C-alpha positions in Angstrom: -67.8 10.7 -34.7 -64.9 8.9 -36.9 -62.1 7.5 -35.0 -59.4 9.5 -36.8 -61.6 12.6 -35.3 -61.1 11.4 -31.7 -57.4 11.3 -32.3 -57.6 14.6 -33.8 -59.6 15.8 -30.4 -57.0 13.8 -27.9 -54.7 15.4 -29.6 -56.4 18.9 -29.5 -56.4 18.2 -26.0 -53.2 17.8 -25.4 -53.7 14.8 -24.1 -51.8 11.0 -24.1 -53.6 8.2 -25.3 -53.6 6.7 -21.4 -55.1 10.2 -19.7 -57.6 10.3 -22.0 -58.5 6.8 -23.0 -58.4 5.8 -18.9 -61.4 8.6 -18.0 -63.0 6.4 -20.0 -62.0 3.2 -18.7 -60.1 2.1 -22.0 -56.1 1.0 -21.3 -53.5 2.8 -23.2 -53.1 0.6 -26.0 -56.9 -0.9 -26.6 -57.0 3.0 -27.3 -54.9 3.0 -29.4 -56.1 0.3 -30.8 -59.9 1.9 -31.2 -57.6 5.0 -33.1 -56.3 2.4 -35.6 -59.3 1.3 -36.8 -60.9 -1.0 -34.4 -64.8 -1.2 -33.8 -64.9 1.3 -30.5 -67.2 -1.1 -28.2 -70.9 0.2 -28.0 -70.7 1.6 -24.4 -67.5 3.3 -24.3 -68.7 5.1 -27.8 -71.8 6.4 -25.5 -69.4 7.6 -23.2 -66.8 9.3 -25.7 -69.6 11.2 -27.4 -71.5 12.3 -24.2 -67.6 13.3 -22.9 -67.5 15.4 -25.6 -70.3 17.0 -26.5 -70.4 18.1 -22.6 -73.2 16.3 -21.2 -71.2 14.6 -19.4 -68.4 16.0 -17.5 -64.7 14.5 -16.2 -66.2 14.7 -12.5 -68.8 12.3 -13.5 -66.4 10.3 -15.2 -64.8 10.5 -12.4 -66.7 9.3 -9.8 -67.8 6.1 -12.2 -64.6 5.0 -12.2 -63.9 5.4 -8.1 -67.8 3.2 -7.3 -66.1 0.4 -9.9 -63.1 0.6 -8.4 -64.6 0.7 -5.1 -66.8 -2.2 -5.9 -63.8 -4.6 -7.5 -62.5 -3.9 -4.3 -65.4 -5.4 -2.6 
């Protein structure tokens, strides 16, 4: 998937960069860089592809993000 396509999908979803990229653990600034052509890290690329293909859901990403926040707090 080309990076420009991801930005188009984000626009179609009517989501800000912070909202779209945040679900993948990416801050707005890094999401902007990715959309402008910076190489997307492979783990993020895999997550985005699985999400856009419907293999993982918003709920799956929310659970993963909560677990990471809890682990970081310990």
